[in-house]
C-alpha positions in Angstrom: 56.5 -19.8 -4.6 53.2 -21.7 -4.4 49.7 -20.2 -3.8 47.9 -22.4 -1.2 44.2 -22.4 -0.5 43.2 -24.0 2.8 39.7 -25.4 3.2 39.0 -28.5 5.2 42.3 -30.4 5.2 45.5 -30.4 7.2 48.2 -28.6 5.3 51.9 -29.6 5.1 54.0 -26.8 3.8 57.5 -27.4 2.5 58.2 -23.9 1.3 58.1 -21.5 4.2 57.5 -18.6 1.8 54.3 -20.0 0.4 51.4 -17.6 0.2 48.4 -18.8 2.1 44.7 -18.0 1.8 42.6 -19.2 4.8 39.0 -19.6 3.6 37.6 -21.5 6.6 38.1 -21.1 10.3 41.1 -22.8 11.8 43.1 -22.9 15.1 46.9 -22.5 15.1 47.9 -24.0 18.4 51.7 -23.9 17.9 54.1 -21.0 17.6 54.2 -20.1 13.9 56.0 -17.6 11.7 54.1 -16.5 8.6 56.5 -14.6 6.4 54.6 -14.3 3.1 51.6 -12.2 2.1 48.6 -14.1 3.5 44.9 -13.4 3.4 42.8 -14.6 6.4 39.1 -14.6 5.4 37.9 -17.2 7.9 37.3 -16.8 11.6 40.5 -18.1 13.1 42.0 -18.5 16.6 45.7 -18.1 17.2 46.6 -19.4 20.6 50.3 -19.0 20.7 52.7 -16.0 20.3 52.9 -16.0 16.5 54.9 -13.7 14.2 53.4 -12.3 11.0 56.2 -10.7 9.0 54.5 -10.4 5.6 51.8 -7.9 4.6 48.9 -9.9 6.0 45.2 -9.1 5.5 42.5 -10.0 8.0 39.0 -9.7 6.6 37.0 -11.7 9.2 37.0 -11.7 13.0 40.3 -13.2 14.3 41.1 -14.1 17.9 44.7 -13.7 19.1 45.1 -15.2 22.6 48.8 -14.5 23.1 51.2 -11.7 22.3 51.4 -11.5 18.5 53.9 -9.6 16.4 52.8 -7.9 13.1 55.3 -6.4 10.7 52.5 -5.3 8.4 48.8 -6.1 8.7 45.6 -4.7 7.4 42.4 -5.1 9.4 39.5 -4.5 7.1 36.9 -4.0 9.8 39.1 -2.6 12.6 40.6 -4.3 15.7 39.5 -4.6 19.3 41.6 -5.3 22.4 40.0 -7.2 25.2 40.5 -5.7 28.7 42.7 -7.6 31.3 42.0 -7.3 35.0 44.8 -5.8 37.1 44.6 -5.1 40.8 46.8 -2.5 42.4 48.9 -3.6 45.3 51.7 -2.3 47.6 54.3 -4.0 45.4 52.5 -3.1 42.2 49.9 -4.8 40.1 51.6 -5.6 36.9 50.3 -4.7 33.4 52.0 -7.4 31.4 53.7 -6.9 28.1 51.2 -7.1 25.3 48.3 -5.9 27.3 46.8 -2.8 25.7 43.7 -2.3 27.9 43.6 -3.0 31.7 40.6 -2.9 34.0 42.0 -1.5 37.3 40.8 -2.3 40.7 42.2 -0.4 43.7 41.5 -0.9 47.4 43.9 1.6 48.8 45.2 5.0 47.5 48.8 4.1 48.2 48.7 1.0 46.1 50.3 1.1 42.6 50.2 -0.3 39.1 53.4 -1.2 37.2 53.6 -0.4 33.5 55.3 -2.9 31.2 58.8 -2.5 29.9 58.7 0.6 27.6 58.9 -0.3 23.9 58.6 2.6 21.5 55.0 2.9 20.3 53.4 0.8 23.1 50.1 2.2 24.3 48.5 1.1 27.6 45.0 2.2 28.6 44.0 1.9 32.3 40.3 1.9 33.0 38.7 2.1 36.4 35.0 1.9 37.3 35.0 4.7 39.8 31.6 3.7 41.2 32.9 0.3 42.2 36.6 0.9 42.9 36.5 4.1 44.9 40.2 4.4 45.8 43.0 6.0 43.7 46.3 4.4 42.9 49.7 5.3 41.5 51.5 4.3 38.3 55.1 3.4 38.2 57.4 2.3 35.4 59.3 -1.0 35.4 62.5 0.9 36.3 61.4 4.3 37.9 65.0 5.6 38.2 65.7 5.1 34.5 62.3 5.2 32.9 60.2 8.3 33.3 56.5 9.3 33.3 56.0 12.8 31.9 59.7 13.5 32.3 59.7 12.6 36.0 61.9 9.8 37.3 63.8 8.7 40.4 64.1 5.9 42.9 60.5 4.7 43.5 59.1 7.6 41.5 55.5 7.3 40.6 52.5 9.3 39.5 49.3 9.5 41.6 46.0 8.9 39.9 42.9 10.3 41.6 40.1 8.0 42.8 37.7 9.9 40.5 39.8 9.3 37.3 38.1 6.6 35.1 40.8 6.4 32.4 44.6 6.9 32.0 46.3 6.6 28.6 50.1 5.9 28.5 52.4 6.0 25.5 56.0 4.8 25.4 57.9 7.3 23.4 61.3 5.7 24.0 62.7 2.8 26.0 63.2 5.2 28.9 60.1 7.4 28.8 56.3 7.3 29.0 53.9 10.1 28.3 50.6 9.8 30.3 47.3 11.7 30.2 44.2 11.2 32.3 40.6 11.5 31.3 37.7 12.7 33.5 34.2 11.4 33.3 33.1 14.6 31.5 35.8 14.1 28.8 38.3 16.6 30.1 41.9 15.5 29.4 44.9 16.6 31.6 48.5 15.5 31.9 49.3 13.0 34.6 51.5 14.5 37.3 55.2 13.7 36.5 56.5 10.8 38.5 58.3 11.8 41.7 
């Protein structure tokens, strides 16, 4: 195994298990698998769906523009998820896989939001500016008959979210179940009504 230090040159790795230290900013524009213990100390941009399967350390601001898989990672100064805009609709505005935070806009109380396929450990936060988007909405799983919200399931089953609820947090606890809680503007937390 070879220790590599990248500065201002284009690397060509022959050993896929090489350890890499990234000291300057770089852009990885292709799909990459990094399987060794790497240290990223420069400000880098990763624009494809990359896989990091080694114990990686990120000590400077990194930008991940696509769904990224980490087997083990240390973020020395924390991590931040950008919010994606999702608009409720009759068929369901879709929260795509990999989105952690979604800004919800709703123009009708009977419109709905569809959660992504449940993968154990997935967390989805739905935010809504209640002063701008004054309608409520419903949340539904990708397969409401087989995947529940707060133990409620069934054909077209969904959970109603009030127009005054600014935040909903959903956790996938199995491939067939989500637990969801809602936050009011005063900080009160209650369970979302089971899907029905």
